[in-house]
ZAMISE-536827 format. One record per residue: x, y, z of N, C-alpha, C in turn; residue in three letters. Coordinates in steps of 0.02 Angstrom, whole numbers, plus 50000, padded with zeros to 5 digits. Atoms other than C-alpha are relative to their C-alpha. Layout:
residues N
XYZXYZXYZALA ...
END
This chain:
residues 316
499355003950008443464931747974499934994249963MET 500165005450039442594916747908500005001449929LYS 500114997350068442034925747761500575001849963ARG 499384997850034443694933647729500414994049980ALA 499615006550022444454915847721499734997749950LEU 500355003050050443134909847613500185004049930ILE 499764996250050443504924747496500664998649978ARG 499245001350012445374921747510500124993849953ALA 499945006050032445134903647456499685000349929ARG 500354999050063443934908447316500545004149945LEU 499444995650042445344920847246500484994649971ARG 499495005250023446544906647246499754994849945ILE 500265004350051445414894547148499865003249932VAL 500084995850061445004908247022500625000849967ILE 499334999050027446874912347004500264993149964PHE 499765007550026447254892546986499674999549927ALA 500325001950061445914891546854500245004549944THR 499744996050052446474906246758500644998949974VAL 499295001650019448244901346762500004993449964PHE 500005005550037447784884246702499815000949929ALA 500234998150058446844891846565500465003549950PHE 499504996050035448244903246515500604994649976THR 499555005350017449434888046514499754996149941ILE 500355003550059448174879146396500015003549945HIS 500014995950061448154894046284500645000149973ALA 499294999650022450034895046275500254993649976ARG 499865006650025450104876746234499864998649935ALA 500295001850063449204877446080500644999149944ALA 499575000750052450084871945923499694999849931VAL 500314999650059449634876245750500414996749942TYR 499555003350040450234863945615499625000149927TYR 500204999550076450074866545423500424995349956VAL 499635004650039450574852645310499735000149927VAL 500104999650069450764854545121500314994949950VAL 499745004450037450974841344997499925003149924ALA 500014996250072451444849444822499964994049949GLY 500055003850062451394842644644500464993850000LEU 499555005350013452064825444617500314998949932GLY 499784999950076452234826344422499854992849978GLY 500005007150015452144806644418499504997350049GLU 500495003149959450784794944496500384997150059PRO 499695001949936452164787344613500135005550045ASP 499864994549949452664803644687499405003250025TYR 500674997149986450874810444690499814995350064GLU 500165003449948450464796244798500364999750057GLN 499514999349943451984796444905499925006250045ARG 500054994449964451834814644946499295000650036PHE 500664999949970449934813044976499924996450061THR 499985004449946450224798245091500335003050057ALA 499494997649943451604807145195499625006050033ALA 500364994149965450454822745221499394997150035ALA 500675002649959448914812245270500214995750060LYS 499695002749942450034802645389500115005050057ASP 499904994049950450614818945470499335002150026LEU 500654997949988448834824645474499694995950058ASP 500335004949950448254809545570500455000250067ARG 499525000349945449784809445685499845007050041VAL 500084993749971449554828245725499295000750042PHE 500675000849969447654826245749499924995350056LYS 500095005549942447894811745868500425002050057GLY 499684997449938449034821945984499565003550043GLY 500464997349940448404833846126499475004449966ASP 500554996350014446864843646118500155007249973SER 499834993650016447724860146091500265000549923THR 499834999650076448224855745908499515002249964ALA 500354997350054447634865045763500284998349937HIS 499675003050056447904855345605499715001149932VAL 500224998450072447764860545416500434997049955SER 499595004250043448294848945280499695001849925THR 500264998050070448274853945094500424994449956LEU 499725005650043448464839744964499585000849931THR 500465000550063447884836944781499885007349972GLY 500314993250029446884851444709500065005650041ALA 500044995049949446914860744869500725003150006GLN 499334997849994448794862244865500215005949952ALA 499824993350044448884880244783500285005650041THR 499634993849962449834896144829499405003650030THR 500634996649970448094903944851499724996850065ALA 500265003849947447484890844969500525000050057GLN 499444998949949449194891845065499995006250028LEU 500124992849970448984909845086499445000850047LYS 500624999749959447234908145153500064996050065ASP 499935003949953447724894445264500475004250059THR 499564996649958449224904245339499715006350027LEU 500324993749974448244920245354499514998250057ALA 500465001049941446964911345466500404998550058ALA 499585001749945448334904445577500305006850027VAL 499734993249970449014922945588499445003550036ALA 500634997949965447274927845640499854997250071ARG 500145002849934447094914945779500534998750045ASP 499425001249955448784911345846500185005450046ALA 499754995349943449404919845999500784999750008LYS 499354999449999451204925146027500354993950045ALA 499705006149958451464910546157499844993349967ASP 500175006450034450794897246039500634998349959ASP 499465001750043451914887645926499744998349932ALA 500225001450069451834885045733500514995549976PHE 499615005150038452434870545627499815000249929VAL 500155000450070452474871345437500404994549970LEU 499575005650033452954855245344499835000049925VAL 500114999750077453174855945152500344993249971LEU 499865006450025453204839745055499935001049921ILE 500065000350078453534837544868500615001949964GLY 499374998250039454684844044735500115007550008HIS 499834994049996455674859844753500415002549939GLY 499624998250049456634869844626500495005950016SER 499574994649980458134882144635500335002349928PHE 499644997250059458754893344490500655003250012ASP 499444996749978460244898644584499935006850043GLY 500154993949963459424913644660499374999050042ALA 500635000349970457674908644715499774993249995GLU 500305006449984456904892944783499205000349990TYR 500705001450010455144887044735499724994050020LYS 500315006949987453974874444800499454999149940LEU 500425001350056452974866644659499344997850023ASN 500645000349989451154868244686499514999649939LEU 500415000050054449544866444580499935007549982VAL 500034992850019449534882044475500685003050010GLY 499384996449990450844895244510500334997450059PRO 499525001549933452304890344630500115005950043ASP 499884994749948452674898444779500785000950024VAL 499294998849991454364906044820500155000050083THR 499754999849926455384904544989499795006650029ALA 500134993249976455224922845003499255001750017GLY 500764999549985453324922444989499764995250065GLU 500235004149939453194908145122500295003450060ILE 499764996649940454334917745235499595006450018ALA 500444995249991453224933345220499384997850033ALA 500695003249977451614922645259500234998350074MET 499815001549936452554915445417500235005750045CYS 499884994649968453144931845470499505003750036ASP 500594996049977451434937745497499644995650054ARG 500305005649943451034922945616500305003150061ILE 499764997349930451254930445799500404994350038PRO 499635005549959451854913145867500835001250003ALA 499274999150001453624917345932500464994249984ARG 499625005750018454194899645916499744995949940ARG 500205001850059454124893145744500434994749973GLN 499605005650037454734876845642499754999849936LEU 500145001750069454804875945460500414993249978VAL 499645006550023455244857745391499834999949929VAL 499985000850078455564858645203500344993649976ASP 499755007450016455754840545148500134999149923THR 499995000850071455824844644960500694999849975THR 499414999850034457184843044831500165007349997SER 499704992349999458304859744828499745003450048ALA 500214997449945457584863444993500565004550030SER 499544996149969459234870045058500045007149971GLY 499974993250029459024884844936499535004250033GLY 500494995949966457534890645044500235003450060ALA 499894997949929458424892645205500205007550011ILE 499844992449991459214910945187499345003749998PRO 500554995450005457434917645140499614998750067ALA 500425001949940456644908045288500225000950074LEU 499644999149939457894911745425499715005350035GLU 500264995549952457214921545572500174998450068ARG 499855002149927457594922745757499294997450027GLN 500585004049979456394911245843499714995549962GLY 500225004750049456174900945691500554995149990ARG 499575004850024456954884345667499794997249927ALA 500095002350068457214878945483500394993449980VAL 499665005550015457584862245429499894998449923VAL 500065001450076457934857045245500294993149992ALA 499765006850021458174839845165500554999749972ALA 499394999950036459634845845067500405005750022THR 499534995149978461154856045107500015006649957LYS 499964994450051460934867844955499414999549957SER 500504999350061459804872044809500204995749948GLY 499785003450054460914861744700499904992250010THR 500295006649989460294845244775499404998749977GLU 500674999150031458924843644655499614992949993LYS 500355005950001458494824944664499464998350043ASN 500605002249958456854818644739500384997450062ALA 499655001249940457264816344925499554994050039THR 500355005049955456794801845052499965002350069VAL 499904997049932457084813345202499175000250030PHE 500724999849980455094816245211499764993550034ALA 500285006149978454744797945235500324998550066ARG 499785001049934455884797345378499825004750063TYR 500294994149956455274813645468499364997250019TRP 500605002249981453594806645462500014993950043VAL 499925006749962454214788945530500225002350077GLU 499624997749931455214798845673499385001750047ALA 500534997949962453474805745733499494993950013LEU 500335005849987452764788145738500374993850036GLN 499585004749963454194778445814500265002550071ASP 499774997249936454454779545998500774999750011PRO 499274999849998456334775845974500275007149990ALA 499664993350013456494793645912500095003750063ALA 500024995749936456114799346089500684998050041ASP 499295002249961458024797246145500055001650064THR 499914997049926457904806946302499394997050043ASP 500625003049967456294796946352499605004950040LYS 500464995549966455354812346393499264999749978SER 500735001650028453734805946312499835005649951ASP 500134994850041453914819746183500574999249939SER 499575000250048454804820946016500185007249979ILE 499784993250014455874837245988500165000049928SER 499814999850079456314844345814500664997250003ALA 499315002550005458174839545857499914992249995MET 500125008850000457604820245895499764998949933GLU 500255002250069456604820245729500475000749952ALA 499494999650046457944828045636500514994949998PHE 499465005149998459284816445702499714992849977SER 500245006450017458154801045678499914999249921TYR 500074999050072457754806845493500634999049965ALA 499395000050033459494809945452500414993349998THR 499825006549995460094793645520499724994849952THR 500395005350037458804783445431500125001349919LYS 499914998150067459084793845268500774997349976THR 499295002050012460994789745270499984992649988ALA 500035007049994460584771245309499604997749930ALA 500335001750062459414770645155500475000049937PHE 499444999850059460824775845034500454995350014TYR 499535005749990461954763745113499804993249983ASP 500305006750019460794749545094499844999749921SER 500024999950072460554754344914500635000649963GLN 499364999150032462414756444884499955005149948LYS 500014994650045462074772844813500335006650033ARG 499704994549971462884789444831499505004650024LEU 500524995349975461894801344943499935006349961ALA 500134994650033461074814444844499665006050038THR 500244995849953460374823544996500315000150069GLU 499654998749930461144830345159499555004750041HIS 500464995449962459844837445276500435005150048ALA 499774994749966460284853445371499495003950040VAL 500474995649971459494865345493500475006050026PHE 499754992449969459734883545558499455002050054ASP 500484997849953458854888745722500265006650038ASP 499744993949972459804905245759499735005349962VAL 500334994850040458994915245622500555002449952GLY 499444997350036460714918845530500604995149983HIS 499415003950016462184911545451499914993649956GLY 500135006150042462514895445371499694994350039ASP 500305006049967461444879545411500544994850020PRO 499515005249972462274864745502499704993849998VAL 500315006950005462034846045508500014997550070ARG 500055002749926462284844545701500025005950047ALA 500004994549961462124854545849500665002150027ALA 499384997149979463524865745916500135006249972GLY 499834993050020464244882145911499385005550002ASN 500584995249991462614890245964499384997249964GLY 500495003150037461574880145844499654993850039GLN 500315006349972460324866945908499515002750063GLY 500424999149932459514875346070499245000449992ALA 500714999250015457874879545988499724993749978LEU 500225007350023457764862245900499964995450054MET 499975004449939458134854246061499325000350048LEU 500524998449953456814862946158499285000049971SER 500644999450041455414863546017499714993249999PHE 500425006650002454134849746053499615000049934THR 500375000650053453454843345895499354995850008VAL 500575004849981452354829545961500174997150076LEU 499955003449938451994823046131499714992749998ARG 500235007749998451774804246170499924998150066LEU 500245003349935451064792646307499835004950050GLY 500224997349935450974800546475500025007849987THR 499984992850013451464817846411499415001749955SER 500594999150042450114817446278499305000050047GLN 500665000049962448774811546414499985005750047GLN 499994994949950449384825746530499725006849963ALA 500244994150033449114838446386499214999949987ALA 500615000650009447364831846369499534999550062ASN 500274999049937447004833646557500025006350027ASP 500004992449981446474850346608500375000350070PRO 499724999249937447074846646784500864999450002ALA 499265000650004448854842646731500395004649945LYS 499634995750056449124855746585500545004350029ARG 499534995549972449954867646701500654997050014ALA 499375004549982451194854046767500384998749937LEU 499645002450062451554848346592500415007049967LEU 499584994050027451914866646536500625001650039ALA 499394997949950453024869246690500584995249982LYS 499515005050011453914852546648500465002649937LYS 499674997750064454294858746464500455006050012GLU 499644994449983454804875246531500694999850039GLU 499275002849963456114866846649500434997049955LEU 499565004050040456744855546520500305005649946GLU 499694995250051457044870746402500535003650037GLN 499504995549960457964880046541500624994950008LYS 499415003749990459014864746575500364998249939ILE 499624999850066459444863046384500435005749992ASP 499634994050007459894881446382500584999850044THR 499425000549955461064879246534500494996149973LEU 499485004350019461904865346455500365002849938LYS 499644996250061462254875946296500405005950018TYR 499674994349967462804890146412500624998650042GLN 499525003149948463954878846520500725003349993LYS 499344997450011465554883746438500215007750016ALA 499944993849985465294902046464499775001650069ALA 500254998249937464674901246638500504997750053MET 499585001249944465514900846810499824992450021ASP 500115006449982465684882346857499494998850061PRO 500424999949938464844884147032499335003049984ALA 500654996850010463474895346962499574994849958ASP 500365006350042463084881546828499754994950039TYR 500185005549965463034867746952499415002050047LYS 500594998449952461884877947072499395000549959THR 500664999150043460634882846931499764993549981GLN 500175006850015460654865746861499734996250049LEU 500245004249947460374856547019499315002950031THR 500694997649985458954868547064499454998249950ALA 500495001750060458154865446887499814992250009ALA 500115006949995458294847046912499554997550055LEU 500365000949940457574846547088499335002349990LEU 500724997250017456064857247026499704995149950GLU 500365004850055455854845846871499804993150036LEU 500135006349971455854830146985499345001050039ALA 500704999049968454414838047090499395000649959LYS 500544999450053453404842646940499884993249967VAL 500055007250024453674824646870499554996050044GLN 500415003849953453054818247025499315001350007GLU 500694997950004451474827947014499654997049947GLY 500325002750062451194822146835499914992250010LEU 500095007150002451464803946884499454997950050ASP 500485001849952450144804147021499394998349955LYS 
END
């Protein structure tokens, strides 16, 4: 009887260990940052600095982050293909993938291209490379000029696409990249105080700061950032009508206690559960209009109570 009890307890410990490892594996995030050609020393310095800032921020996050950054002579189409191919080999379906493009883009009315050292790379080629990555949750942030022209090629279910411009015809150099990087370094971007910055929070922060920049310069804005996270249709500038659920639930960066929990093997499972519940709550809020009010209240209350218990465990 005693041996059976010991074996049962041992099975529980093994199961908990495997579960924690599984959560750890699922929490992995693959970041790829690319700074393309500047053309002029000022732009070259600006693009490289932004990429290096992101590299530092992402590497300073939780221990599950895998970060690759291409700048200068490394920012070639061939190197980008090799980098994304390596992510495709290593990433799992439950991992997350983030691609950030910085620099100059061009659009000829039919095709978007990111300006790199040597041959440029098209949006279609970038999309094909990303399609080979098994991570179901993906985020592509194109901060370049004319980046709105890349969205149709990049759209896919499970992939949120952010562009610094609303179309390929907004061809002036953008400032959106500066504020996207700033969003990931400013705790004020964490508007829901969840100790993490979602894609939507970073987008909202960057677009607000971009608009304020043009106002302060008394200049007509030449860029209007948009996003699509449903995989089809026209991009939008704000959440609504189905758009925004993935952006809200996509954690780009963890902060403070959330980051500490991600680096604590004993708390990773709780952190994963917390993020799962937060995603469930966000989804419920989006579905509220189509739900029975009583059913919505029941499900939301249950999720909030469970979230409170999980948070209590994380705070210990």
